[in-house]
Structure formats: C-alpha cells, structure tokens
C-alpha positions in Angstrom: 96.5 -15.7 25.4 95.2 -15.2 21.7 96.6 -11.7 21.1 100.2 -13.3 22.3 100.3 -16.4 20.4 99.3 -13.9 17.2 102.0 -11.5 18.3 104.3 -14.0 18.4 103.4 -15.2 15.3 103.8 -12.1 13.4 107.3 -11.4 14.7 108.5 -15.0 13.5 106.6 -14.9 10.1 108.1 -13.1 7.1 105.9 -10.5 5.9 103.9 -9.2 8.7 105.9 -6.2 8.4 106.5 -5.1 5.5 110.5 -3.6 4.4 108.6 -0.2 3.4 107.3 0.3 6.9 110.5 -0.8 8.5 112.9 0.9 6.2 111.4 4.2 4.7 110.2 5.9 7.3 110.7 9.7 6.9 114.0 11.3 8.1 113.1 13.9 11.4 113.7 17.0 10.3 115.5 19.8 12.9 113.9 22.0 14.6 114.9 25.1 16.9 113.9 25.4 20.6 111.3 28.2 21.5 113.9 30.8 22.4 112.5 30.8 26.4 115.3 31.0 28.9 113.2 31.9 31.9 111.0 30.0 34.2 108.2 31.0 36.9 107.6 30.3 40.0 105.3 29.1 41.9 103.6 32.5 42.3 103.8 33.5 38.7 107.2 35.5 39.1 110.0 34.9 36.8 113.1 33.6 37.9 116.4 32.0 37.1 115.4 28.3 36.1 118.5 27.0 38.0 116.6 28.0 41.1 113.6 26.9 40.9 112.3 23.4 41.9 109.3 23.2 39.2 111.0 20.7 36.7 108.9 20.7 33.5 109.5 24.1 32.3 110.3 25.1 28.7 113.1 27.3 29.9 115.1 24.1 31.5 115.0 22.2 28.5 116.7 21.9 24.9 119.2 24.1 23.2 117.9 26.9 24.9 119.3 25.7 28.1 122.2 24.2 26.9 125.2 25.9 28.2 128.1 24.0 26.2 126.2 24.5 22.8 128.2 25.6 20.1 127.0 27.7 17.0 128.0 27.9 13.6 126.9 30.9 13.6 125.1 33.9 16.0 121.9 34.1 18.0 120.0 34.7 21.0 119.1 31.4 23.4 119.5 28.5 21.1 119.1 29.9 17.9 122.0 29.9 15.4 122.2 32.2 12.6 124.5 33.0 10.0 124.1 36.2 7.8 125.0 36.4 4.2 125.2 38.8 1.3 123.3 39.2 -2.2 125.6 36.5 -3.6 125.2 34.3 -0.9 128.2 34.6 0.8 129.1 34.9 4.3 129.4 38.7 5.3 132.9 38.9 7.4 131.6 40.5 10.6 128.5 38.5 11.9 128.0 40.9 15.3 127.7 44.1 12.3 124.3 46.5 13.0 122.0 46.8 10.4 122.9 49.1 7.5 120.8 48.8 4.5 121.2 45.5 2.3 124.4 44.8 4.8 122.8 41.1 4.4 119.8 40.4 2.3 119.3 36.5 3.8 120.2 34.6 6.9 121.1 30.9 6.8 119.3 29.3 10.0 122.2 26.6 10.4 119.7 24.3 12.8 117.1 23.9 10.1 119.2 24.4 7.2 116.9 26.7 5.7 117.7 30.2 4.3 115.3 32.9 5.0 114.7 36.5 3.5 115.8 39.5 4.8 113.3 42.6 4.5 114.4 46.0 3.5 113.9 49.2 5.5 113.6 51.0 2.3 109.8 51.7 1.1 110.9 52.3 -2.4 112.7 48.6 -2.1 110.8 45.6 -3.4 111.7 43.5 -0.2 110.0 46.3 2.2 109.1 44.6 5.0 105.5 46.5 5.0 104.6 45.2 1.7 101.6 43.0 1.5 100.3 40.7 -1.3 97.4 38.3 -1.8 97.8 34.4 -1.7 98.3 33.5 -5.5 99.2 30.3 -6.6 98.6 29.4 -10.4 99.9 25.5 -9.9 97.3 23.4 -9.2 99.1 20.9 -7.6 100.1 23.7 -5.1 97.0 25.7 -4.5 94.8 23.1 -3.1 92.0 24.0 -5.9 92.2 27.7 -5.7 94.9 29.8 -7.3 93.6 32.9 -5.0 94.0 36.3 -6.3 96.5 38.3 -8.4 97.8 41.9 -7.6 95.9 42.0 -4.6 98.0 43.8 -1.9 100.0 47.1 -1.3 104.1 46.6 -2.5 106.3 48.3 -5.1 108.1 46.9 -8.3 106.5 43.7 -8.7 102.8 42.7 -9.1 101.7 42.3 -5.2 101.0 38.7 -5.1 103.1 36.0 -3.6 103.4 34.0 -6.9 104.4 37.4 -8.7 107.2 37.9 -5.6 108.2 34.6 -5.7 108.8 34.6 -9.5 111.1 37.9 -9.1 113.1 36.3 -6.3 113.9 33.2 -7.9 114.6 35.1 -11.4 116.9 37.5 -9.7 118.7 34.3 -7.8 118.7 36.2 -4.4 121.5 34.7 -2.5 122.7 32.7 -5.1 119.0 30.8 -5.0 116.4 30.0 -7.4 114.2 28.0 -5.1 112.5 30.6 -3.3 109.0 29.8 -1.7 106.3 30.3 0.7 107.3 28.7 4.1 104.6 26.1 5.7 103.4 27.0 8.9 106.0 24.7 10.8 109.2 26.5 9.3 107.9 30.2 9.5 107.1 29.2 13.0 110.9 27.9 13.7 112.3 31.3 13.3 109.7 32.6 16.0 111.1 33.5 19.5 108.8 32.7 22.0 110.3 35.0 24.4 109.5 37.8 22.5 106.8 40.0 20.8 106.0 42.7 18.2 107.5 40.9 16.0 108.7 37.7 18.0 111.5 37.7 16.3 116.1 38.4 17.0 115.8 41.9 15.4 119.6 41.5 15.1 119.1 38.9 12.8 115.7 39.6 10.8 115.7 43.5 11.1 112.5 45.5 9.5 110.1 43.0 10.2 106.3 43.1 10.0 104.4 42.5 12.9 101.1 41.0 11.3 99.8 38.0 9.1 102.2 36.1 6.7 101.5 34.1 4.3 102.4 30.2 4.3 102.2 28.1 1.2 99.1 26.1 2.9 95.8 26.0 1.8 93.2 25.5 4.2 92.0 21.6 3.4 88.1 22.2 4.4 87.8 25.4 2.7 90.5 26.1 -0.6 89.7 29.8 -0.4 91.6 30.0 2.5 95.1 29.9 3.7 97.1 29.7 6.5 99.3 32.6 8.1 101.5 33.4 10.9 101.1 36.5 12.6 104.2 38.0 14.3 102.4 40.4 16.9 103.0 36.9 19.1 103.9 33.7 17.2 100.8 31.7 16.4 98.9 31.5 13.2 95.1 31.2 11.4 93.3 31.3 8.6 91.9 34.1 6.2 90.9 34.1 2.5 93.5 34.5 -0.2 92.3 37.3 -1.4 93.1 39.4 1.7 96.7 41.2 1.8 99.7 39.9 4.1 103.3 39.8 4.3 105.5 37.6 2.8 108.6 36.0 4.2 110.0 33.5 1.6 112.7 30.4 2.0 114.9 28.4 0.3 116.0 24.9 1.1 114.2 21.6 2.1 111.0 21.4 3.5 110.3 21.0 7.2 106.9 19.1 8.1 
C-alpha cells in the first residue's frame, strides 16, 4: 500500500518525472529485416511459411514476410536498395548486371544509409579484397588507442582505415564527404541471414570479400582491439587493431 501511495503521489506532483525523460527520448532508428523467408518443420526440414503450424519463426514476420511491401528500389526479401553512380545519381537501370563501376554506391532505402560498392579490379583503390589496419588518430574516436598505420595490403593509398576514409572524402565518392567506418549494427544491417559466403545480395553488393570487415568501434575493455563483422556468415568479433581486415565505408546518419 505504501508503494501505491507513493506512485500516486509521484504521478500527481510536478517534477517526479523530468521533462528531459518525457520529451528527449532518442528516436528509434529503422532496421532491415534478416532476409529469411522460409520456415522449418518440426523435423528440421525447410518448408513454406504459409504451411507451417510453428508460428514464432523469423520467416513469418517483418518486412521479409510482407507480400504487400512497396519498394523505392530493388532487393531480395524485405531489402530495398537503390544503385547510384560516382556522382551519387540513381542509375537508369536498377536491374543492371554488374560491369566495372556500373554503380559505385548503394543507398539503403530502409535505413537511409549510403554504402560503398567494391570494385572487381585488383588495381583499383576500391578493390574488394584489399585489407587495412585499423587507424583513427582522433583521440575522441579511438578509445585511447589509435591503432596502426599502413598495416594491410592495398593499392593507391596507405593501407589503413584512416587513410582510406580520407581518400574517399577528399574525392567525394558519390557526392559525399562524410564517409566513415560503420558501427557493428550498421554493418550487420545489410547482411542477408539467408545467405553465406558472403551473406549479401551479390546483385547489389558485387565483389564482396568474405572475411573480417572493420567497424568504427573500439573494444571497451581493451582499446588495442576493435570490433569486426565477418561475411562468411553474418557475425561479429574482436581483433587487434594492428591486424589487416577489409573495409566497407558508409555515409549518412548513425544507427545505434
């Protein structure tokens, strides 16, 4: 009874709940679905989700299961991407098959993020299999450890993340100058969990490397390490910043 009385008192007295709590709650960021559109039977056999009586499965819910979904661009399941050229303009044929630099970046129409697309030319600076060490000289962005310079294998730039980001911004790829490493959540947001090696739609993201891709996030308990997302499957882990890993840059607002 004392708890109830205190609760009633708090709800009727100004100041019990601050205006900051009530009015400044963070906005919810949009997220992609997983790409999974099938279900599993009780004996672990794949089946059409319309025929299953097991109602808590991924393939039965969300954007991927919405038959009436309207897309601004193209993509598998619930994904919705628009291919853009080197200036950032939408390419005329969104169903075009990849030819070198046919599109240079892809806009995710669900999250609003713009993603770098990799080249298939081993001599190109954006070649998908190039690697880089993690480097962020800005102390406010590196968790107390700047990482290592020029520690990967690449072409056309020092092989570290800071040098690659600077190059992309100075060249204003796709008309943007805010290119950066993605967060773990952002990088996982383009992963199609129904695929592997890599878990990406190759018609949207050609020339994609399979292994670890750097994120912007330093490991809190040991700043010598940073988080990565691996694209054999779609998962994440940590490695030392001096190691070499792949990059896929992102432009636009931050997803948490």
